[in-house]
C-alpha positions in Angstrom: 113.8 77.6 116.6 110.0 78.2 116.7 110.6 81.7 115.2 112.4 80.1 112.3 109.6 77.6 111.7 106.9 80.2 111.9 108.8 82.5 109.5 109.3 79.6 107.0 105.6 78.7 107.2 104.8 82.2 105.9 106.7 81.4 102.8 104.1 78.7 102.1 101.1 80.7 103.5 101.7 83.8 101.4 101.2 82.1 98.0 98.0 80.4 99.4 96.7 83.9 100.5 97.5 85.3 97.0 95.2 82.8 95.3 92.5 82.7 98.1 89.4 84.8 97.5 89.7 88.2 99.1 86.1 89.2 98.3 83.1 88.3 96.2 81.9 91.2 94.1 79.1 91.9 91.6 77.0 94.7 90.3 73.8 93.6 91.8 73.1 90.6 94.0 70.8 89.1 91.3 73.6 88.8 88.8 75.8 86.6 91.1 79.1 87.4 92.6 82.6 86.6 91.3 85.5 85.8 93.5 88.5 88.2 93.5 91.9 87.2 94.8 95.2 89.1 94.8 96.2 87.2 91.6 92.9 87.7 89.7 92.9 91.4 90.8 96.4 91.8 89.5 95.6 90.1 86.2 92.7 92.4 85.7 94.9 95.4 86.6 97.6 94.5 84.2 95.1 94.6 81.4 93.9 98.1 82.2 96.8 100.0 83.9 100.3 98.5 83.8 101.9 101.2 86.0 99.4 100.8 88.8 99.6 97.0 88.4 103.4 97.2 88.9 103.0 99.2 92.1 100.3 96.9 93.5 102.3 93.8 92.5 105.2 95.2 94.5 103.0 95.9 97.6 101.0 92.7 97.5 103.6 90.1 96.4 107.2 91.3 96.4 107.3 93.4 99.6 105.9 90.8 102.0 107.7 87.9 100.4 111.1 89.7 100.3 110.6 90.8 103.9 109.9 87.2 105.0 112.9 85.8 103.1 115.1 88.5 104.6 113.8 87.8 108.1 114.4 84.0 107.7 118.0 84.8 106.5 118.6 86.9 109.6 117.2 84.2 111.8 119.5 81.6 110.3 122.5 84.0 110.6 122.9 84.2 106.8 122.2 88.0 106.8 123.4 90.7 109.1 120.9 92.0 111.6 121.6 95.6 110.4 119.1 95.0 107.6 116.2 94.8 110.0 115.2 98.4 109.5 114.8 97.7 105.8 112.7 94.7 106.6 110.5 96.8 108.7 109.9 99.2 105.9 109.0 96.3 103.5 106.5 95.0 106.2 104.9 98.4 106.4 104.6 98.6 102.6 102.9 95.2 102.6 100.4 96.4 105.3 99.6 99.4 103.1 98.2 96.9 100.5 95.8 95.5 103.1 94.7 99.0 103.9 94.0 99.8 100.2 91.9 96.6 99.8 89.9 97.5 102.9 89.4 101.1 101.6 88.2 99.8 98.2 85.7 97.5 99.9 84.4 100.3 102.1 84.0 102.7 99.1 82.3 100.1 96.9 79.8 99.2 99.7 79.0 102.9 100.0 78.1 103.2 96.3 75.0 101.0 96.6 75.1 99.4 93.1 77.8 97.0 93.9 77.6 94.0 96.2 80.8 93.1 98.0 81.3 90.3 100.5 84.6 89.9 102.3 86.0 86.4 101.9 88.4 84.3 104.0 91.4 85.2 101.9 91.4 88.8 103.1 91.7 87.6 106.7 94.4 85.1 105.8 96.4 87.7 103.8 96.1 90.2 106.7 97.0 87.6 109.2 100.2 86.7 107.2 101.3 90.3 107.2 100.6 90.9 110.8 102.3 87.6 111.7 105.3 88.7 109.7 105.4 92.0 111.7 105.2 90.2 115.0 107.9 87.7 114.0 110.1 90.6 113.0 109.7 92.2 116.4 110.2 88.9 118.2 113.4 88.2 116.1 114.7 91.7 117.0 114.3 90.9 120.7 115.7 87.3 120.4 118.9 88.1 118.5 121.8 89.9 120.0 122.7 93.3 118.4 125.9 93.0 116.4 126.9 96.6 116.3 
């Protein structure tokens, strides 16, 4: 039962993480910093590169949310446990998004003209994805194999 509740809580926490500030960025510290979230980043991306925005939208929003919904369905015996390998792939794709954000922050800090501060939303988003991976492994161990 606790696995089910934790998984369902991710369905609430993911949208919060999408709107939470991932970082504060600006050209120089004297100009002030603007907050960037997953949603504001996607809005900006849709205006400049729709193809890349579509890919990032899948990694940042659809992959983790679909994985969590699938995991909840497996935990409530509404979906066969044979789909768990697909859920693992979705979880790994979602983790790739966190890696890309961290890479962009590292690259921007190395430039010297940009100021970037990591905000609490990046930690929350990362924690949600890691929690989803842990819950997936725990579910795999808790449920009997139906082969």
